[in-house]
MIDOSE-1310 file (N, C-alpha, C; in nm, 2 decimals, decimal comma, always signed):
residues 303
mlnr	+26,64/+11,77/-1,60/+26,54/+11,87/-1,58/+26,52/+11,91/-1,44; +26,51/+12,04/-1,42/+26,48/+12,09/-1,29/+26,33/+12,10/-1,26; +26,29/+12,07/-1,13/+26,15/+12,10/-1,10/+26,14/+12,25/-1,08; +26,01/+12,29/-1,07/+25,99/+12,44/-1,06/+26,06/+12,50/-0,94
yqfe	+26,05/+12,43/-0,83/+26,12/+12,49/-0,71/+26,27/+12,51/-0,72; +26,33/+12,40/-0,78/+26,47/+12,41/-0,80/+26,51/+12,52/-0,90; +26,43/+12,53/-1,00/+26,45/+12,64/-1,10/+26,44/+12,78/-1,03; +26,34/+12,80/-0,95/+26,33/+12,93/-0,89/+26,44/+12,96/-0,80
vlky	+26,49/+12,87/-0,72/+26,60/+12,89/-0,63/+26,73/+12,92/-0,71; +26,76/+12,84/-0,81/+26,88/+12,86/-0,89/+26,87/+13,00/-0,96; +26,76/+13,03/-1,02/+26,74/+13,16/-1,09/+26,76/+13,27/-1,00; +26,71/+13,27/-0,88/+26,72/+13,38/-0,78/+26,87/+13,39/-0,74
ieek	+26,94/+13,28/-0,72/+27,08/+13,29/-0,68/+27,16/+13,35/-0,79; +27,14/+13,30/-0,91/+27,21/+13,34/-1,03/+27,19/+13,49/-1,05; +27,07/+13,54/-1,04/+27,05/+13,69/-1,05/+27,12/+13,77/-0,95; +27,14/+13,72/-0,83/+27,21/+13,79/-0,73/+27,36/+13,77/-0,73
asik	+27,41/+13,67/-0,81/+27,55/+13,63/-0,82/+27,58/+13,54/-0,70; +27,55/+13,59/-0,58/+27,56/+13,51/-0,45/+27,47/+13,58/-0,35; +27,43/+13,50/-0,25/+27,34/+13,56/-0,15/+27,38/+13,51/-0,01; +27,34/+13,58/+0,09/+27,36/+13,53/+0,22/+27,27/+13,40/+0,25
nnin	+27,32/+13,31/+0,32/+27,25/+13,19/+0,35/+27,15/+13,22/+0,45; +27,04/+13,28/+0,41/+26,93/+13,32/+0,50/+26,80/+13,26/+0,45; +26,75/+13,16/+0,52/+26,63/+13,09/+0,48/+26,51/+13,18/+0,47; +26,49/+13,27/+0,56/+26,37/+13,36/+0,56/+26,37/+13,45/+0,44
dlvn	+26,49/+13,49/+0,40/+26,50/+13,58/+0,28/+26,47/+13,49/+0,15; +26,52/+13,37/+0,15/+26,49/+13,29/+0,03/+26,34/+13,25/+0,03; +26,28/+13,22/+0,14/+26,14/+13,19/+0,14/+26,05/+13,31/+0,09; +26,09/+13,43/+0,13/+26,02/+13,55/+0,08/+26,03/+13,57/-0,07
nvkv	+26,15/+13,55/-0,12/+26,18/+13,58/-0,26/+26,15/+13,47/-0,36; +26,16/+13,35/-0,31/+26,13/+13,23/-0,40/+25,99/+13,19/-0,39; +25,92/+13,23/-0,28/+25,78/+13,21/-0,26/+25,74/+13,06/-0,25; +25,82/+12,99/-0,17/+25,78/+12,85/-0,14/+25,79/+12,84/+0,02
srkt	+25,73/+12,73/+0,07/+25,74/+12,71/+0,21/+25,88/+12,68/+0,26; +25,90/+12,71/+0,39/+26,03/+12,68/+0,45/+26,07/+12,53/+0,43; +25,98/+12,45/+0,46/+26,00/+12,30/+0,45/+26,05/+12,26/+0,31; +25,97/+12,31/+0,21/+26,01/+12,28/+0,07/+26,14/+12,33/+0,03
leke	+26,17/+12,46/+0,08/+26,29/+12,52/+0,04/+26,41/+12,45/+0,10; +26,40/+12,41/+0,22/+26,51/+12,34/+0,29/+26,54/+12,20/+0,22; +26,43/+12,14/+0,18/+26,44/+12,01/+0,11/+26,51/+12,03/-0,03; +26,47/+12,13/-0,10/+26,53/+12,15/-0,23/+26,67/+12,20/-0,23
llvl	+26,71/+12,28/-0,12/+26,85/+12,32/-0,10/+26,94/+12,20/-0,08; +26,89/+12,10/-0,01/+26,97/+11,98/+0,02/+26,99/+11,91/-0,12; +26,88/+11,90/-0,20/+26,90/+11,83/-0,33/+26,99/+11,90/-0,42; +26,98/+12,04/-0,42/+27,07/+12,11/-0,51/+27,21/+12,11/-0,47
rklk	+27,23/+12,10/-0,34/+27,37/+12,09/-0,29/+27,43/+11,95/-0,32; +27,34/+11,85/-0,30/+27,39/+11,71/-0,33/+27,42/+11,69/-0,48; +27,35/+11,76/-0,56/+27,38/+11,76/-0,71/+27,49/+11,85/-0,75; +27,54/+11,93/-0,65/+27,65/+12,02/-0,67/+27,62/+12,13/-0,76
lief	+27,49/+12,18/-0,76/+27,44/+12,29/-0,83/+27,45/+12,42/-0,76; +27,46/+12,41/-0,63/+27,49/+12,52/-0,54/+27,60/+12,49/-0,44; +27,66/+12,59/-0,38/+27,77/+12,56/-0,28/+27,76/+12,67/-0,17; +27,80/+12,63/-0,06/+27,81/+12,72/+0,06/+27,95/+12,77/+0,07
legn	+27,97/+12,90/+0,09/+28,10/+12,96/+0,10/+28,11/+13,04/+0,23; +28,23/+13,08/+0,26/+28,25/+13,17/+0,38/+28,19/+13,11/+0,51; +28,22/+12,99/+0,53/+28,17/+12,92/+0,65/+28,02/+12,90/+0,65; +27,97/+12,87/+0,54/+27,82/+12,84/+0,52/+27,74/+12,97/+0,53
qvla	+27,81/+13,09/+0,52/+27,73/+13,21/+0,54/+27,68/+13,26/+0,40; +27,74/+13,22/+0,29/+27,71/+13,26/+0,16/+27,67/+13,15/+0,07; +27,56/+13,17/-0,01/+27,51/+13,06/-0,10/+27,54/+13,11/-0,24; +27,60/+13,02/-0,32/+27,64/+13,06/-0,46/+27,60/+12,95/-0,56
itpa	+27,58/+12,98/-0,68/+27,55/+12,89/-0,78/+27,69/+12,84/-0,84; +27,69/+12,71/-0,88/+27,82/+12,65/-0,93/+27,81/+12,65/-1,08; +27,92/+12,62/-1,15/+27,92/+12,61/-1,30/+27,82/+12,50/-1,34; +27,80/+12,39/-1,26/+27,71/+12,29/-1,29/+27,56/+12,35/-1,28
glda	+27,54/+12,44/-1,18/+27,41/+12,50/-1,17/+27,38/+12,59/-1,28; +27,48/+12,66/-1,34/+27,45/+12,74/-1,46/+27,42/+12,65/-1,58; +27,49/+12,54/-1,59/+27,46/+12,44/-1,69/+27,31/+12,39/-1,68; +27,27/+12,37/-1,56/+27,13/+12,32/-1,54/+27,03/+12,42/-1,57
lepy	+27,06/+12,55/-1,56/+26,97/+12,66/-1,60/+26,97/+12,68/-1,75; +27,07/+12,64/-1,82/+27,09/+12,68/-1,96/+26,97/+12,64/-2,05; +26,90/+12,53/-2,03/+26,78/+12,50/-2,11/+26,67/+12,60/-2,10; +26,67/+12,67/-1,99/+26,56/+12,77/-1,97/+26,60/+12,91/-2,00
rvkr	+26,72/+12,93/-2,06/+26,76/+13,06/-2,10/+26,69/+13,11/-2,22; +26,64/+13,23/-2,22/+26,57/+13,29/-2,34/+26,67/+13,35/-2,43; +26,67/+13,30/-2,55/+26,76/+13,35/-2,65/+26,70/+13,42/-2,77; +26,57/+13,43/-2,77/+26,50/+13,49/-2,89/+26,39/+13,57/-2,85
avim	+26,36/+13,68/-2,93/+26,25/+13,77/-2,90/+26,19/+13,81/-3,03; +26,06/+13,83/-3,04/+25,99/+13,89/-3,15/+25,91/+14,01/-3,10; +25,93/+14,12/-3,16/+25,87/+14,25/-3,12/+25,78/+14,30/-3,23; +25,66/+14,33/-3,20/+25,56/+14,37/-3,30/+25,55/+14,52/-3,30
gagf	+25,59/+14,58/-3,41/+25,59/+14,73/-3,42/+25,53/+14,78/-3,55; +25,43/+14,71/-3,60/+25,38/+14,75/-3,74/+25,28/+14,86/-3,73; +25,22/+14,89/-3,62/+25,10/+14,98/-3,61/+25,13/+15,12/-3,63; +25,03/+15,20/-3,64/+25,04/+15,34/-3,68/+25,06/+15,43/-3,56
gsrm	+24,98/+15,41/-3,45/+24,99/+15,50/-3,34/+24,92/+15,63/-3,36; +24,79/+15,62/-3,40/+24,72/+15,74/-3,44/+24,70/+15,84/-3,33; +24,68/+15,79/-3,21/+24,66/+15,87/-3,09/+24,78/+15,95/-3,05; +24,90/+15,92/-3,11/+25,02/+15,99/-3,08/+25,05/+16,10/-3,18
mpat	+24,96/+16,12/-3,28/+24,98/+16,23/-3,37/+24,99/+16,36/-3,29; +25,07/+16,46/-3,33/+25,16/+16,46/-3,45/+25,29/+16,40/-3,44; +25,32/+16,34/-3,32/+25,46/+16,28/-3,30/+25,48/+16,17/-3,39; +25,38/+16,10/-3,44/+25,39/+15,98/-3,53/+25,37/+16,02/-3,67
kdrp	+25,37/+16,15/-3,70/+25,34/+16,19/-3,84/+25,45/+16,13/-3,94; +25,57/+16,13/-3,89/+25,68/+16,08/-3,98/+25,76/+15,96/-3,92; +25,70/+15,89/-3,82/+25,77/+15,78/-3,76/+25,67/+15,69/-3,68; +25,69/+15,56/-3,67/+25,60/+15,48/-3,59/+25,62/+15,51/-3,44
kpmv	+25,52/+15,48/-3,37/+25,52/+15,52/-3,22/+25,64/+15,46/-3,15; +25,68/+15,34/-3,17/+25,80/+15,29/-3,10/+25,93/+15,37/-3,13; +25,93/+15,44/-3,24/+26,05/+15,52/-3,27/+26,04/+15,66/-3,22; +25,94/+15,70/-3,15/+25,92/+15,83/-3,10/+26,02/+15,84/-2,97
tvng	+26,09/+15,95/-2,96/+26,18/+15,97/-2,85/+26,10/+16,03/-2,73; +26,14/+15,98/-2,61/+26,09/+16,03/-2,48/+26,21/+16,07/-2,40; +26,23/+16,20/-2,38/+26,35/+16,25/-2,31/+26,48/+16,19/-2,37; +26,49/+16,20/-2,50/+26,61/+16,16/-2,57/+26,63/+16,01/-2,60
krii	+26,53/+15,93/-2,57/+26,55/+15,79/-2,59/+26,42/+15,73/-2,66; +26,44/+15,66/-2,77/+26,33/+15,60/-2,84/+26,26/+15,50/-2,75; +26,13/+15,50/-2,76/+26,05/+15,41/-2,68/+26,10/+15,26/-2,69; +26,12/+15,22/-2,81/+26,16/+15,08/-2,83/+26,30/+15,05/-2,78
etll	+26,38/+15,15/-2,76/+26,51/+15,12/-2,71/+26,51/+15,08/-2,56; +26,41/+15,12/-2,49/+26,40/+15,07/-2,35/+26,38/+14,92/-2,34; +26,30/+14,87/-2,44/+26,28/+14,72/-2,44/+26,41/+14,65/-2,50; +26,46/+14,71/-2,60/+26,58/+14,64/-2,66/+26,70/+14,64/-2,56
damv	+26,72/+14,75/-2,49/+26,83/+14,75/-2,39/+26,81/+14,65/-2,28; +26,68/+14,63/-2,24/+26,65/+14,53/-2,14/+26,69/+14,39/-2,19; +26,66/+14,37/-2,32/+26,68/+14,23/-2,37/+26,83/+14,21/-2,39; +26,90/+14,31/-2,44/+27,05/+14,30/-2,46/+27,12/+14,27/-2,33
avgi	+27,07/+14,34/-2,22/+27,13/+14,32/-2,09/+27,13/+14,18/-2,04; +27,03/+14,10/-2,08/+27,03/+13,96/-2,04/+27,08/+13,86/-2,15; +27,14/+13,92/-2,25/+27,20/+13,83/-2,35/+27,12/+13,79/-2,47; +27,00/+13,86/-2,49/+26,92/+13,82/-2,60/+26,96/+13,91/-2,72
ndit	+27,01/+13,84/-2,82/+27,05/+13,92/-2,94/+26,98/+13,87/-3,07; +26,91/+13,76/-3,06/+26,82/+13,71/-3,17/+26,69/+13,78/-3,16; +26,68/+13,90/-3,21/+26,56/+13,99/-3,20/+26,51/+14,02/-3,33; +26,38/+14,00/-3,35/+26,31/+14,03/-3,48/+26,20/+14,13/-3,45
ivrg	+26,20/+14,24/-3,53/+26,10/+14,34/-3,52/+26,01/+14,34/-3,64; +25,88/+14,32/-3,63/+25,79/+14,33/-3,74/+25,75/+14,47/-3,76; +25,77/+14,53/-3,87/+25,75/+14,67/-3,89/+25,64/+14,69/-4,01; +25,58/+14,80/-4,01/+25,48/+14,83/-4,11/+25,48/+14,98/-4,14
yqke	+25,40/+15,06/-4,06/+25,39/+15,21/-4,09/+25,53/+15,27/-4,07; +25,56/+15,35/-4,17/+25,69/+15,42/-4,18/+25,81/+15,33/-4,15; +25,80/+15,21/-4,21/+25,89/+15,10/-4,18/+26,04/+15,14/-4,19; +26,08/+15,23/-4,29/+26,22/+15,26/-4,31/+26,28/+15,33/-4,19
kyde	+26,20/+15,39/-4,10/+26,25/+15,45/-3,98/+26,32/+15,36/-3,89; +26,28/+15,23/-3,89/+26,34/+15,13/-3,80/+26,49/+15,11/-3,84; +26,52/+15,14/-3,96/+26,66/+15,12/-4,00/+26,76/+15,20/-3,92; +26,71/+15,31/-3,85/+26,79/+15,39/-3,76/+26,85/+15,31/-3,65
lfek	+26,78/+15,20/-3,61/+26,82/+15,12/-3,50/+26,95/+15,04/-3,53; +26,98/+15,02/-3,65/+27,10/+14,94/-3,69/+27,23/+15,00/-3,63; +27,24/+15,13/-3,62/+27,36/+15,19/-3,57/+27,39/+15,14/-3,43; +27,29/+15,12/-3,34/+27,31/+15,08/-3,21/+27,29/+14,93/-3,19
ypfl	+27,20/+14,87/-3,27/+27,17/+14,73/-3,26/+27,19/+14,66/-3,40; +27,31/+14,64/-3,45/+27,33/+14,59/-3,58/+27,28/+14,45/-3,60; +27,25/+14,37/-3,50/+27,21/+14,23/-3,51/+27,06/+14,22/-3,53; +26,99/+14,32/-3,53/+26,84/+14,31/-3,54/+26,80/+14,25/-3,68
nlvd	+26,69/+14,18/-3,67/+26,62/+14,13/-3,79/+26,49/+14,21/-3,81; +26,47/+14,27/-3,93/+26,35/+14,35/-3,95/+26,27/+14,28/-4,06; +26,14/+14,26/-4,03/+26,05/+14,19/-4,12/+25,93/+14,28/-4,15; +25,90/+14,29/-4,27/+25,79/+14,38/-4,31/+25,65/+14,32/-4,31
ndey	+25,56/+14,39/-4,26/+25,42/+14,36/-4,26/+25,34/+14,47/-4,34; +25,33/+14,45/-4,47/+25,27/+14,56/-4,55/+25,12/+14,55/-4,54; +25,06/+14,45/-4,47/+24,92/+14,44/-4,45/+24,87/+14,50/-4,32; +24,95/+14,57/-4,25/+24,92/+14,62/-4,12/+24,80/+14,70/-4,11
aqtn	+24,77/+14,78/-4,22/+24,66/+14,87/-4,21/+24,52/+14,80/-4,24; +24,53/+14,68/-4,30/+24,40/+14,61/-4,34/+24,37/+14,50/-4,25; +24,46/+14,46/-4,15/+24,45/+14,35/-4,07/+24,48/+14,38/-3,92; +24,45/+14,29/-3,83/+24,49/+14,31/-3,69/+24,63/+14,26/-3,67
niss	+24,67/+14,26/-3,55/+24,81/+14,22/-3,52/+24,85/+14,07/-3,54; +24,74/+13,99/-3,56/+24,77/+13,85/-3,60/+24,85/+13,84/-3,73; +24,83/+13,94/-3,82/+24,91/+13,93/-3,94/+25,06/+13,95/-3,92; +25,09/+14,02/-3,81/+25,24/+14,04/-3,78/+25,30/+13,91/-3,74
vmkv	+25,24/+13,83/-3,65/+25,30/+13,70/-3,61/+25,30/+13,60/-3,73; +25,20/+13,62/-3,82/+25,20/+13,53/-3,93/+25,32/+13,55/-4,02; +25,38/+13,67/-4,02/+25,50/+13,70/-4,10/+25,62/+13,64/-4,04; +25,62/+13,60/-3,92/+25,74/+13,55/-3,85/+25,72/+13,41/-3,78
ldki	+25,64/+13,33/-3,84/+25,61/+13,20/-3,78/+25,74/+13,12/-3,76; +25,83/+13,13/-3,85/+25,96/+13,06/-3,84/+26,04/+13,10/-3,72; +26,01/+13,22/-3,66/+26,08/+13,27/-3,55/+26,01/+13,23/-3,42; +25,89/+13,19/-3,43/+25,81/+13,14/-3,31/+25,85/+13,00/-3,28
dggi	+25,97/+12,99/-3,22/+26,03/+12,85/-3,20/+26,13/+12,85/-3,09; +26,13/+12,75/-3,01/+26,24/+12,72/-2,92/+26,22/+12,80/-2,78; +26,11/+12,87/-2,76/+26,10/+12,95/-2,64/+26,13/+13,10/-2,67; +26,04/+13,19/-2,67/+26,06/+13,32/-2,71/+25,99/+13,42/-2,62
ylce	+26,04/+13,55/-2,62/+25,96/+13,66/-2,57/+25,89/+13,71/-2,69; +25,76/+13,74/-2,67/+25,68/+13,80/-2,77/+25,62/+13,93/-2,71; +25,66/+14,04/-2,77/+25,63/+14,17/-2,71/+25,58/+14,28/-2,80; +25,51/+14,37/-2,75/+25,47/+14,49/-2,82/+25,58/+14,59/-2,82
adly	+25,59/+14,67/-2,93/+25,71/+14,76/-2,94/+25,69/+14,89/-2,87; +25,57/+14,93/-2,83/+25,55/+15,07/-2,79/+25,54/+15,08/-2,64; +25,60/+14,99/-2,56/+25,60/+15,00/-2,42/+25,73/+15,07/-2,37; +25,71/+15,17/-2,29/+25,83/+15,24/-2,23/+25,87/+15,17/-2,10
itnp	+25,98/+15,09/-2,10/+26,02/+15,01/-1,99/+26,09/+15,10/-1,89; +26,04/+15,11/-1,77/+26,11/+15,19/-1,67/+26,19/+15,10/-1,57; +26,15/+14,97/-1,57/+26,23/+14,87/-1,49/+26,27/+14,76/-1,58; +26,40/+14,76/-1,63/+26,45/+14,66/-1,73/+26,44/+14,52/-1,67
kvit	+26,43/+14,50/-1,54/+26,43/+14,37/-1,48/+26,30/+14,29/-1,52; +26,20/+14,35/-1,58/+26,08/+14,28/-1,63/+26,12/+14,18/-1,74; +26,24/+14,20/-1,80/+26,29/+14,10/-1,89/+26,40/+14,02/-1,82; +26,37/+13,90/-1,80/+26,47/+13,81/-1,73/+26,54/+13,71/-1,82
kyqy	+26,65/+13,66/-1,77/+26,73/+13,58/-1,85/+26,67/+13,44/-1,87; +26,60/+13,39/-1,77/+26,55/+13,25/-1,77/+26,40/+13,25/-1,75; +26,33/+13,16/-1,81/+26,19/+13,14/-1,80/+26,16/+12,99/-1,79; +26,06/+12,96/-1,72/+26,02/+12,81/-1,70/+25,89/+12,78/-1,76
vsni	+25,79/+12,87/-1,76/+25,66/+12,84/-1,81/+25,61/+12,96/-1,89; +25,51/+12,94/-1,98/+25,45/+13,04/-2,05/+25,38/+13,14/-1,96; +25,41/+13,27/-1,98/+25,35/+13,37/-1,89/+25,33/+13,50/-1,96; +25,25/+13,59/-1,90/+25,23/+13,72/-1,95/+25,24/+13,82/-1,83
lgsy	+25,31/+13,93/-1,86/+25,33/+14,03/-1,76/+25,19/+14,10/-1,72; +25,17/+14,12/-1,59/+25,05/+14,18/-1,55/+25,06/+14,25/-1,41; +24,99/+14,35/-1,39/+24,98/+14,42/-1,26/+24,84/+14,41/-1,20; +24,83/+14,39/-1,07/+24,70/+14,37/-1,01/+24,62/+14,50/-1,00
slet	+24,49/+14,48/-1,03/+24,40/+14,60/-1,02/+24,27/+14,55/-0,96; +24,21/+14,64/-0,88/+24,08/+14,61/-0,82/+23,98/+14,63/-0,93; +24,00/+14,72/-1,03/+23,91/+14,75/-1,14/+23,99/+14,81/-1,25; +23,95/+14,78/-1,37/+24,01/+14,85/-1,49/+23,92/+14,84/-1,61
ddws	+23,93/+14,94/-1,70/+23,86/+14,94/-1,82/+23,95/+14,90/-1,94; +24,07/+14,86/-1,91/+24,16/+14,82/-2,01/+24,16/+14,66/-2,02; +24,24/+14,61/-2,11/+24,25/+14,47/-2,13/+24,31/+14,40/-2,01; +24,25/+14,29/-1,97/+24,29/+14,23/-1,84/+24,25/+14,09/-1,83
frik	+24,29/+14,02/-1,72/+24,25/+13,88/-1,71/+24,25/+13,85/-1,56; +24,19/+13,74/-1,53/+24,18/+13,69/-1,39/+24,26/+13,56/-1,39; +24,28/+13,50/-1,26/+24,36/+13,38/-1,24/+24,27/+13,28/-1,18; +24,28/+13,15/-1,23/+24,21/+13,04/-1,16/+24,31/+12,92/-1,16
dghi	+24,33/+12,86/-1,05/+24,43/+12,75/-1,03/+24,56/+12,79/-1,09; +24,60/+12,91/-1,08/+24,73/+12,96/-1,12/+24,75/+13,00/-1,26; +24,64/+12,99/-1,34/+24,65/+13,02/-1,48/+24,55/+13,12/-1,53; +24,58/+13,19/-1,64/+24,50/+13,30/-1,69/+24,36/+13,25/-1,74
idyq	+24,26/+13,33/-1,70/+24,12/+13,31/-1,75/+24,06/+13,45/-1,77; +23,94/+13,45/-1,83/+23,87/+13,57/-1,85/+23,94/+13,69/-1,91; +24,01/+13,66/-2,02/+24,08/+13,77/-2,09/+23,98/+13,86/-2,16; +23,97/+13,99/-2,12/+23,86/+14,07/-2,17/+23,90/+14,22/-2,15
qgnt	+23,82/+14,31/-2,21/+23,84/+14,45/-2,19/+23,75/+14,50/-2,08; +23,81/+14,54/-1,97/+23,73/+14,58/-1,85/+23,71/+14,46/-1,76; +23,74/+14,48/-1,63/+23,73/+14,37/-1,54/+23,75/+14,42/-1,39; +23,72/+14,33/-1,30/+23,75/+14,37/-1,15/+23,83/+14,26/-1,09
ycyn	+23,90/+14,29/-0,98/+23,99/+14,20/-0,91/+24,07/+14,11/-1,01; +24,15/+14,18/-1,08/+24,21/+14,12/-1,20/+24,36/+14,17/-1,22; +24,42/+14,13/-1,33/+24,55/+14,18/-1,37/+24,54/+14,26/-1,50; +24,60/+14,38/-1,50/+24,61/+14,45/-1,63/+24,71/+14,38/-1,72
yygi	+24,67/+14,37/-1,85/+24,75/+14,30/-1,95/+24,86/+14,40/-2,00; +24,98/+14,35/-1,99/+25,09/+14,42/-2,06/+25,15/+14,34/-2,17; +25,19/+14,40/-2,27/+25,23/+14,33/-2,40/+25,37/+14,27/-2,39; +25,40/+14,20/-2,28/+25,53/+14,13/-2,27/+25,50/+13,99/-2,23
sywt	+25,52/+13,89/-2,31/+25,49/+13,75/-2,28/+25,61/+13,66/-2,31; +25,61/+13,55/-2,25/+25,71/+13,44/-2,28/+25,63/+13,31/-2,31; +25,68/+13,24/-2,41/+25,61/+13,11/-2,46/+25,72/+13,00/-2,46; +25,69/+12,89/-2,40/+25,78/+12,78/-2,40/+25,79/+12,72/-2,54
pedc	+25,90/+12,64/-2,56/+25,91/+12,57/-2,69/+25,79/+12,49/-2,72; +25,73/+12,42/-2,63/+25,61/+12,34/-2,65/+25,49/+12,43/-2,69; +25,48/+12,54/-2,63/+25,37/+12,63/-2,66/+25,39/+12,70/-2,79; +25,52/+12,72/-2,83/+25,55/+12,79/-2,96/+25,49/+12,70/-3,07
vklr	+25,51/+12,57/-3,06/+25,46/+12,48/-3,16/+25,30/+12,49/-3,17; +25,24/+12,50/-3,06/+25,09/+12,51/-3,06/+25,05/+12,65/-3,11; +25,12/+12,75/-3,08/+25,09/+12,88/-3,13/+25,09/+12,89/-3,28; +25,19/+12,84/-3,34/+25,20/+12,84/-3,49/+25,08/+12,77/-3,55
qdwe	+25,05/+12,65/-3,49/+24,94/+12,58/-3,55/+24,80/+12,65/-3,53; +24,78/+12,70/-3,41/+24,65/+12,77/-3,38/+24,64/+12,90/-3,46; +24,75/+12,98/-3,47/+24,74/+13,10/-3,55/+24,70/+13,07/-3,69; +24,77/+12,97/-3,75/+24,74/+12,94/-3,89/+24,60/+12,89/-3,91
kiya	+24,55/+12,82/-3,81/+24,41/+12,77/-3,82/+24,31/+12,89/-3,81; +24,33/+12,98/-3,72/+24,24/+13,09/-3,70/+24,25/+13,19/-3,81; +24,37/+13,21/-3,86/+24,40/+13,31/-3,97/+24,33/+13,27/-4,10; +24,31/+13,14/-4,11/+24,25/+13,09/-4,24/+24,10/+13,10/-4,23
tdng	+24,04/+13,14/-4,12/+23,89/+13,15/-4,11/+23,85/+13,28/-4,17; +23,72/+13,30/-4,19/+23,66/+13,42/-4,26/+23,70/+13,55/-4,19; +23,70/+13,55/-4,05/+23,73/+13,67/-3,98/+23,87/+13,66/-3,91; +23,95/+13,57/-3,96/+24,08/+13,55/-3,89/+24,17/+13,66/-3,89
kdvf	+24,17/+13,75/-4,00/+24,26/+13,86/-4,01/+24,22/+13,97/-3,92; +24,11/+13,97/-3,85/+24,06/+14,08/-3,76/+24,10/+14,05/-3,62; +24,17/+13,94/-3,59/+24,19/+13,89/-3,46/+24,32/+13,95/-3,40; +24,32/+13,98/-3,27/+24,45/+14,00/-3,20/+24,52/+13,87/-3,18
weiv	+24,65/+13,87/-3,19/+24,72/+13,74/-3,18/+24,69/+13,67/-3,04; +24,69/+13,75/-2,93/+24,68/+13,69/-2,80/+24,54/+13,64/-2,77; +24,44/+13,68/-2,85/+24,30/+13,62/-2,84/+24,31/+13,47/-2,87; +24,40/+13,43/-2,95/+24,40/+13,29/-2,99/+24,44/+13,20/-2,87
plkl	+24,55/+13,22/-2,80/+24,58/+13,13/-2,69/+24,50/+13,16/-2,56; +24,45/+13,28/-2,55/+24,38/+13,32/-2,43/+24,23/+13,30/-2,43; +24,17/+13,29/-2,56/+24,03/+13,27/-2,57/+23,99/+13,17/-2,67; +24,02/+13,19/-2,79/+23,97/+13,10/-2,90/+24,03/+12,96/-2,89
cken	+24,15/+12,94/-2,84/+24,21/+12,81/-2,83/+24,26/+12,79/-2,69; +24,20/+12,84/-2,59/+24,25/+12,85/-2,45/+24,27/+12,71/-2,39; +24,20/+12,61/-2,44/+24,21/+12,48/-2,38/+24,35/+12,42/-2,41; +24,42/+12,48/-2,51/+24,55/+12,42/-2,54/+24,67/+12,48/-2,46
ykve	+24,64/+12,58/-2,37/+24,74/+12,65/-2,30/+24,71/+12,66/-2,15; +24,82/+12,67/-2,07/+24,81/+12,70/-1,93/+24,91/+12,82/-1,91; +24,86/+12,94/-1,92/+24,95/+13,05/-1,91/+24,94/+13,12/-1,77; +25,06/+13,15/-1,72/+25,06/+13,21/-1,59/+25,08/+13,36/-1,60
vrec	+25,05/+13,43/-1,49/+25,08/+13,57/-1,48/+25,22/+13,59/-1,42; +25,30/+13,68/-1,48/+25,42/+13,72/-1,41/+25,40/+13,86/-1,36; +25,39/+13,87/-1,23/+25,34/+14,00/-1,18/+25,44/+14,10/-1,18; +25,40/+14,23/-1,21/+25,49/+14,34/-1,21/+25,42/+14,46/-1,14
kksd	+25,49/+14,56/-1,12/+25,43/+14,69/-1,06/+25,38/+14,77/-1,18; +25,28/+14,85/-1,16/+25,24/+14,94/-1,26/+25,35/+15,04/-1,30; +25,43/+15,07/-1,21/+25,54/+15,17/-1,24/+25,65/+15,11/-1,32; +25,65/+14,97/-1,34/+25,76/+14,91/-1,42/+25,75/+14,94/-1,57
imei	+25,63/+14,96/-1,62/+25,61/+14,98/-1,76/+25,52/+15,10/-1,77; +25,56/+15,20/-1,86/+25,48/+15,32/-1,88/+25,41/+15,31/-2,02; +25,28/+15,30/-2,01/+25,20/+15,30/-2,14/+25,17/+15,44/-2,18; +25,23/+15,49/-2,28/+25,20/+15,62/-2,33/+25,09/+15,61/-2,44
dnyy	+24,97/+15,64/-2,40/+24,86/+15,61/-2,49/+24,83/+15,72/-2,59; +24,86/+15,84/-2,56/+24,83/+15,95/-2,65/+24,93/+16,07/-2,64; +24,91/+16,16/-2,73/+25,01/+16,27/-2,74/+25,01/+16,36/-2,61; +24,90/+16,37/-2,55/+24,90/+16,45/-2,42/+24,98/+16,39/-2,31
elaa	+24,98/+16,26/-2,30/+25,06/+16,19/-2,21/+25,21/+16,20/-2,24; +25,23/+16,19/-2,37/+25,37/+16,21/-2,42/+25,42/+16,35/-2,38; +25,34/+16,45/-2,41/+25,38/+16,59/-2,38/+25,40/+16,61/-2,23; +25,33/+16,54/-2,15/+25,35/+16,55/-2,00/+25,48/+16,49/-1,96
ldkk	+25,53/+16,40/-2,03/+25,66/+16,33/-1,99/+25,78/+16,40/-2,05; +25,76/+16,46/-2,17/+25,87/+16,52/-2,24/+25,83/+16,66/-2,28; +25,89/+16,76/-2,23/+25,85/+16,90/-2,25/+25,88/+16,95/-2,39; +25,96/+16,88/-2,47/+25,98/+16,92/-2,61/+25,86/+16,91/-2,69
yti	+25,76/+16,83/-2,65/+25,64/+16,82/-2,72/+25,54/+16,92/-2,66; +25,48/+17,00/-2,75/+25,39/+17,11/-2,70/+25,25/+17,07/-2,73; +25,16/+17,12/-2,64/+25,02/+17,09/-2,66/+24,95/+17,21/-2,72
């Protein structure tokens, strides 16, 4: 098992293929102190997980280093796309919002392409409204698994995760389907801890959270000095087990079907989880909330 510092160093080097042996650059990108970084580099070199090339000018990961990262590689994703997208009418009259095209590309394709780029092919989409339209994706992504949620109109999105509990296993990305990804690097090959993508805001009226001792607190709609919530999260194998149990427990209650899935780990059963923020820029993900915003991006839609 790698400790967190060793993981971050190896992950960074692997992403770059090889890097210049520059301590200052590593400190800035790995975000640890110089003393800690130098210590961990010595350990990684002793374990033969990294090597120095070109007269110690270049730092590279070894095959053994790739093997050490393998337990942290994300191999599975669940994407929730059952909703209607009423604010996108008339674009969603005959198709779900994730299948709407923006400048020639379906919204969900931006997420799928980012996943495929890092080797994730075990991808399940939970569909509901106009569900047959998702079949169009098989031409480009024949490996997709499609699961139907015919209760989408009577329940909240917790019903979608209840349809795929068997897929919530082994460490997964759990994502919303209607996010237009402008920076595919928000989907990374390796993950160490459970986390949710967020961008920092001084103030927002959207769903957001704050941080205390490195972990998410105060998940709510509207906040200050906080992080905006984006619907891209990763859950460790250990947390996947807890999610299945907690969702089943909450879903069985009187109001359980009215709950957002993320409310369970972030509020109702928050004592069971320590979820970090994985910070991104607001420009990395484009949230197209209504038809007017869609028309502003793609001139084929008229107002």
